[in-house]
N, C-alpha and C positions, 0 to 999 in steps of 0.2 A: 264282812262283805254284805251279809244279809241285812245287817242293821243299817248300813249306808243306803242300800237300795230302798228299804222301807221308809227311811227318813226322807230320801229323795222323792218318794211317792207322795208323802204327806205335804211337803213343800210345793210340789208340782200341782197337786190337786187343789190346794188353797189358791195358788196363783191362777190356775185355770178357771176357778170359780170367779175370782175377781176379774179376770179378763173377760169372761162371758158376760158379767154384769155391765161391763163398759163397752160391749160390742156395738151397741146402738150409738154410743157417743163417738166411736172411732170413725164411723162413716161420715159424720158431719165435717170434721177437719179435712178429710180427703176431698169432699165435694167443694169446700170453701177454698182450699189451696189450688185446686184445679181451675176454679172460676177466676180467682185472682191472677193466676199465672197466665191464663188466656187473655185477660184484660191487659196485663202488663205487656205481653207480646204485641197486642194490637196497638197500644200506645207507642211502644218502642218503634214498631215498623212505620207508623204514621209520622213520628217525629224525625226518624232518619230519612224518610222520603222527602220531607219538607224543609230540612235544615239547609242553611246556607253553605254550599260547598267550600266557600272561602273562609268561613268561620264555623267549622263543625263543632258540635256539642261535645263536651267532655264525656268520654265513655266510662270513666271510673265509677260513676254512680250506677250506670246500667249493669256493669260487671258485678258490682257488689250486690245489687238486687237479685241478679240472676243466680249468683252463688247462694244467696239466702234461700231462694225458692228451691234450688236443687238440694240443699241440706235438709230442708223441712220435708220434701218429698221422700228423700232417702230414709229419714227417720220414720215416716209413716209406713214405708215398705218394711222396714226392720221390725216395727211393732206388729205388723200383720204376720210376719214370719214367726215371731216369737209366740204370737197368739195361736198359730197353727200347731206349733210344737207343744205348747202347754195343753191345748185341747187333746192332742194325742196322748200325752202323759196322763191327763185326767181321765180319759176314756179307757185306755189299755192299762196304764199304770205300771210304774216300775215294780211295784209289789207283785204284779202278775209274773214277773220274770224270776223271782226268788225261788220258787219251787223247782226250777230247772237246774239250779246250781247244786252240785253234788249228786246229780242224777245220771243214770245211764239209760239211753233210749234205744229202742229197736227201730232201725231204719235201713233203707237200701242205700248203703254208703260203704266207704272203705272201713275195714275192720283191722285194728292193730293186733298183730300176733307177736307174742313175747319169745317165740322160739321153742316153747314147751307146752303151753296150755291149749288144749283143743278148743275150737270155736264152734259153739252151737249156732245153727242157722234155721230160720223159718223159710220154707219154700212152698210153692204152689204147683207141684208137679201134677200134670193133667193125667187123670186115670185112663184116658183114651190113648195115651202115648205108648208107642211100642218101644221107644228108646228115650232115655233122658240122661243128661250128664251135667254135673256141677263143674263149672269151669272157674278156676282160680287164676287171677292175674297179679303179678307183682307191680310195684310202684312204677316201673318203667313201661308197663303195658304188656310185658311178655307173659304168655300163658305158661304157668308152671305146674298146673295139675288139671286133669280132666277125668273125673271120677263118675262111675255109674250111679244113677239114682233110681230108686223103685218108683214106677208110675203111681201117681196118687199120693206120694209122700208129702208130709206136712212139716216134719222136723227131721233134721239130720245133724251130724257133728263132723266137722272137718278136723282131722287130727294133725294138720300142719305138715303133711307129707306130700311129695310129688307123686305123679303116677307111677314112678319107679320105686316108691316106698322110702325115699330119702327125706329126712326132716329138713324143712326149708328154714332159712334164716329169719330172724325177727324183722318186722316191718309191717307196712300197711298193705293188706291184700283186698282185692275187689272180686266180687263173684257174679257170675251170670248162670242162667239155667238154659241149656239147650235141649230141646225135646222135639220129637217128631212122631207122626203116625204114619208108618211106612216111609214113603219118600216125601211126605208133606210136612214141612216145618209147622210147629205149633207156637202160637204166641205165648210168651213167658214173662211173668213179672220177675223183677230182680230179687234174688234171695235177700233176706234181712237178718241183721245181727245186731247185738248190743254194743253201743259205743258210748264212752263217757262224754258228757257235756263239759266243755271248758269255758264257755262264755254264752250268755244269753243277752240278746239286745232287741230293741224295737226296730222292726223293718217297716216298709211301706204298707205291707198287708197284715202286719201282726208280729208276733214273736219270731225271731230267727235264732237258731241254735248253731253255735260253732262247736264242732265235734273234735275229739282227740285226733281223729284221722285227718283233720284239716278241712273236711267238708262243711259247708254252710247250708242248712236246710230250714224250711219252714216248719214250725212246730206242728202244724197240721199234717205233716207228712209222716209222722211217727206212728207206729202201731202198738207200742207198749212202752212202759217206763218202770224203772226200779232204782234202788239205791246203787250208786256207782261202785264199781269194783276197783280195787287198788291197781 
């Protein structure tokens, strides 16, 4: 898979360079076809306005010319779109995606739980908080655990149990941090955990990662990376 991605980068980069070299040339056909098309429409309008209504001109030739102009214009637009894609591939590069394959990234996303292995989480508990709780939600959105967190904590481990101490079934769980100073709620960043990357792709703003949990995130949103776990 990595070989294919690197090969794709090489081909795309070469094509992008070639496309860039011809960018000045592509503007000329567009200007020329636009000018010719406007002239054609002017002549067509004039002829139709002045034709003998009892002996109208054959429209076959006009239709053929109009179809030809339309086909050329569509081809120019297609070439422009391909040029944009190749430029993106040449700048960002498919090769830039290969390091994500086989990686596990730390992000605020759903975390798969296998029914046994505890899940380590990074949190940003406020030292000024008088109360803080880690809230775990199942895939259906139901709250399944609400566990106390030490104010100022940065790392904790969820053992996969509910508030009643029962081991929860395997599945994807999402986490939030609820904290307050007295009666005043405090802003909280979402807890982060490691999730395996199953796909990496080029998005509008850069690399996008598809996670094992089903989440799709920008690569810029991760806080750490390591080799994927089984």
